[in-house]
Backbone as numpy.savetxt, mean C-alpha at the origin, in Angstrom:
# Nx Ny Nz CAx CAy CAz Cx Cy Cz
5.17 -4.52 7.05 5.32 -3.01 6.76 3.62 -2.64 6.50
2.85 -3.64 6.30 1.37 -3.11 6.19 0.53 -4.08 7.03
-0.30 -3.78 7.86 -0.98 -4.58 8.60 -2.68 -4.38 8.40
-3.29 -5.55 8.74 -4.58 -5.59 8.38 -5.47 -5.76 9.65
-6.08 -4.80 10.19 -7.05 -5.14 11.45 -8.33 -4.71 11.44
-9.07 -5.09 12.37 -10.39 -4.58 12.18 -10.52 -3.06 12.56
-11.30 -2.24 12.23 -11.21 -0.81 12.61 -11.87 -0.62 13.79
-12.97 -1.20 14.25 -13.88 -0.84 15.43 -14.23 -2.27 15.73
-14.02 -2.72 16.68 -14.44 -4.17 17.59 -15.86 -4.27 17.45
-16.55 -3.05 17.60 -18.28 -2.98 17.62 -18.96 -3.24 15.93
-18.13 -2.93 15.04 -18.29 -3.12 13.66 -17.69 -4.02 13.09
-17.90 -5.23 12.80 -17.01 -6.44 12.34 -16.75 -6.14 10.96
-17.54 -5.32 10.18 -17.45 -5.11 8.51 -16.40 -3.93 8.26
-15.82 -3.40 9.02 -14.88 -2.26 8.67 -13.68 -2.70 9.18
-12.62 -2.87 8.10 -11.30 -3.06 8.31 -10.38 -2.12 8.02
-9.10 -2.12 8.32 -8.25 -1.04 8.25 -6.87 -1.65 7.93
-6.26 -1.22 6.71 -5.05 -1.66 6.24 -4.31 -0.11 6.56
-3.15 -0.65 7.49 -2.33 0.45 7.92 -0.90 0.02 7.41
-0.46 1.23 6.70 1.03 1.15 6.51 1.88 1.96 7.66
3.14 1.06 7.99 3.48 1.40 9.03 5.22 1.13 8.69
5.99 1.89 8.01 7.18 1.81 7.39 7.67 3.54 7.54
7.96 3.51 9.06 8.30 4.83 9.34 9.53 5.26 8.80
10.51 4.32 8.40 11.91 4.82 8.22 11.60 5.38 6.77
10.73 4.99 5.79 10.57 5.49 4.51 9.54 6.32 4.50
8.81 6.57 5.46 7.64 7.44 5.67 6.59 6.74 4.68
6.29 5.62 4.62 5.37 4.83 3.95 5.41 5.10 2.56
6.62 5.27 1.93 6.80 5.38 0.51 6.52 4.40 -0.31
5.87 4.70 -1.45 5.52 3.43 -2.40 6.50 2.81 -3.32
7.40 2.25 -2.41 8.35 1.23 -3.26 7.55 0.31 -3.81
8.37 -0.62 -5.00 7.66 -1.62 -5.68 7.12 -2.65 -4.46
7.91 -2.75 -3.46 7.62 -3.73 -2.26 6.21 -3.29 -1.61
6.12 -2.33 -1.01 4.85 -1.70 -0.65 3.77 -1.73 -1.51
3.92 -1.22 -2.72 2.75 -1.35 -3.53 2.31 -2.91 -3.85
3.24 -3.72 -3.78 2.85 -5.15 -4.15 2.13 -5.77 -2.99
2.43 -5.19 -1.79 1.83 -5.61 -0.37 0.65 -5.00 -0.37
0.35 -3.85 -0.65 -1.07 -3.24 -0.62 -1.78 -4.02 -1.74
-1.49 -4.15 -2.89 -2.33 -4.84 -4.02 -2.69 -6.21 -3.47
-1.71 -7.01 -2.79 -1.93 -8.20 -2.21 -3.13 -8.40 -1.33
-3.13 -7.13 -0.33 -4.26 -7.32 0.68 -5.61 -6.62 -0.01
-5.58 -5.66 -0.77 -6.57 -5.23 -1.58 -7.56 -6.45 -2.35
-6.63 -7.12 -3.21 -6.98 -8.35 -4.15 -7.56 -9.45 -3.29
-6.86 -9.67 -2.12 -7.66 -10.77 -1.45 -8.27 -10.29 0.01
-8.68 -9.13 -0.01 -9.38 -8.71 1.11 -10.67 -9.54 1.63
-11.50 -10.15 0.47 -12.43 -11.29 0.94 -11.95 -12.40 1.77
-10.88 -12.96 1.00 -10.41 -14.18 1.72 -9.81 -13.97 3.02
-8.95 -12.75 3.17 -8.33 -12.61 4.55 -9.15 -12.26 5.44
-10.75 -11.74 5.35 -11.44 -11.53 6.25 -12.63 -12.16 6.33
-12.57 -13.36 5.84 -13.52 -14.37 5.77 -14.88 -13.55 5.07
-14.95 -12.85 4.02 -15.91 -12.26 3.47 -16.69 -11.41 4.38
-15.91 -10.66 5.28 -16.61 -9.78 6.37 -16.37 -8.32 5.98
-15.48 -8.06 5.20 -15.25 -6.52 4.99 -16.23 -6.10 3.95
-16.97 -4.91 4.63 -17.62 -3.77 3.58 -16.86 -2.48 3.23
-16.24 -2.04 3.96 -15.48 -0.87 4.15 -13.86 -1.15 4.38
-13.03 -0.80 3.36 -11.43 -1.07 3.95 -11.09 0.48 4.11
-10.44 0.94 5.17 -9.98 2.25 5.39 -8.33 2.07 5.12
-7.66 2.96 4.50 -6.17 2.79 4.20 -5.83 4.10 5.06
-4.68 3.66 6.29 -4.06 4.89 6.69 -2.61 4.46 7.14
-2.26 5.51 7.81 -0.58 5.06 8.40 -0.79 4.97 9.83
0.42 4.36 10.35 0.58 4.17 11.71 0.31 5.39 12.53
-0.47 5.44 13.70 -0.92 6.36 14.63 0.67 7.13 14.75
1.55 6.63 15.18 2.60 7.65 15.55 3.33 8.16 14.36
2.90 8.13 12.99 3.42 8.53 11.77 2.89 9.87 11.70
3.62 10.95 11.32 3.12 12.27 10.85 2.86 12.41 9.24
3.06 11.20 8.61 3.00 11.34 7.30 2.34 9.98 6.78
1.10 10.26 6.00 0.19 9.38 5.37 1.12 8.58 4.64
1.61 9.14 3.36 2.64 8.39 2.43 3.44 9.47 1.79
4.74 9.19 1.47 5.48 10.35 1.03 5.49 10.27 -0.51
4.89 9.56 -1.23 4.81 9.29 -2.68 5.65 8.28 -3.04
6.09 8.42 -4.32 7.14 7.20 -4.95 8.28 7.09 -4.02
9.03 6.01 -4.23 10.37 5.60 -3.72 11.43 6.24 -4.70
11.74 7.51 -4.53 12.59 8.16 -5.39 13.94 7.50 -5.55
14.29 6.91 -4.31 15.78 6.23 -4.58 15.78 5.14 -5.56
14.72 4.43 -5.36 14.56 3.39 -5.95 14.21 3.66 -7.56
13.57 4.50 -7.95 13.27 5.03 -9.35 14.56 5.62 -10.02
15.31 6.59 -8.99 16.39 7.30 -9.71 17.62 6.01 -9.69
17.49 5.19 -9.12 18.52 3.87 -9.41 18.27 3.30 -10.60
16.92 3.17 -10.87 16.64 2.54 -12.12 16.86 3.48 -13.40
16.59 4.70 -13.11 16.98 5.63 -14.50 18.43 5.91 -14.43
19.33 5.79 -13.37 20.74 5.82 -13.54 21.26 4.70 -14.22
20.59 3.51 -13.96 21.07 2.23 -14.52 20.31 2.08 -16.05
19.64 3.07 -16.42 19.06 3.37 -17.79 18.11 1.93 -17.96
17.33 1.54 -16.62 16.25 0.45 -16.80 15.05 0.80 -16.89
14.67 1.29 -18.13 13.58 1.69 -18.55 12.34 0.68 -18.35
12.57 -0.57 -18.17 11.63 -1.36 -17.83 11.17 -1.60 -16.35
12.11 -1.33 -15.65 11.77 -1.36 -14.18 11.07 -0.34 -13.53
11.48 1.05 -14.39 10.36 2.13 -13.72 9.17 2.37 -14.47
9.34 1.69 -15.76 7.83 1.83 -16.26 6.95 0.69 -15.84
7.46 -0.43 -15.13 6.71 -1.34 -14.51 6.19 -1.09 -13.41
7.07 0.00 -12.52 6.63 0.40 -11.18 5.51 1.24 -11.61
5.41 2.08 -12.42 4.45 3.30 -12.61 3.14 2.61 -13.12
3.32 1.41 -13.69 2.18 0.62 -14.36 1.58 -0.15 -12.96
2.30 -0.52 -11.99 1.81 -1.02 -10.82 1.42 -0.14 -9.94
1.76 1.11 -9.84 1.00 2.30 -8.92 -0.28 2.50 -9.51
-0.38 2.50 -11.08 -1.58 2.73 -11.51 -2.55 2.00 -11.32
-2.27 0.74 -11.21 -3.29 -0.50 -10.84 -3.63 -0.42 -9.36
-2.68 -0.01 -8.60 -3.19 0.23 -7.07 -4.08 1.40 -6.98
-3.92 2.62 -7.59 -4.78 3.39 -7.55 -6.31 2.96 -8.14
-6.39 2.43 -9.20 -7.51 1.91 -9.64 -8.33 0.86 -8.77
-7.31 0.28 -8.05 -7.95 -0.84 -7.19 -8.46 -0.22 -5.92
-8.05 1.00 -5.44 -8.67 1.44 -4.34 -9.67 2.61 -4.46
-9.90 2.89 -5.80 -10.82 4.21 -6.30 -12.22 3.83 -5.62
């Protein structure tokens, strides 16, 4: 659901991290956030230390960059009174935002 590619063949230091989950409009499910965090945390190893710029975008065929939090997942946790689950999800999202700033 996330793909890492060179942004431009002429510039080897620019990479693109593309979200391509059109079914959920790239919502920030726990799975999506973990996947984005993995790529960001390991960008040097994944690109052999060639990455100087990382562009985060959505698939070219999508009309939505990101629809926000996965509300179905969060509402299920709230309905189950699983405070730990939704609290951990918001903390994870906070870490993602800090990582991409």
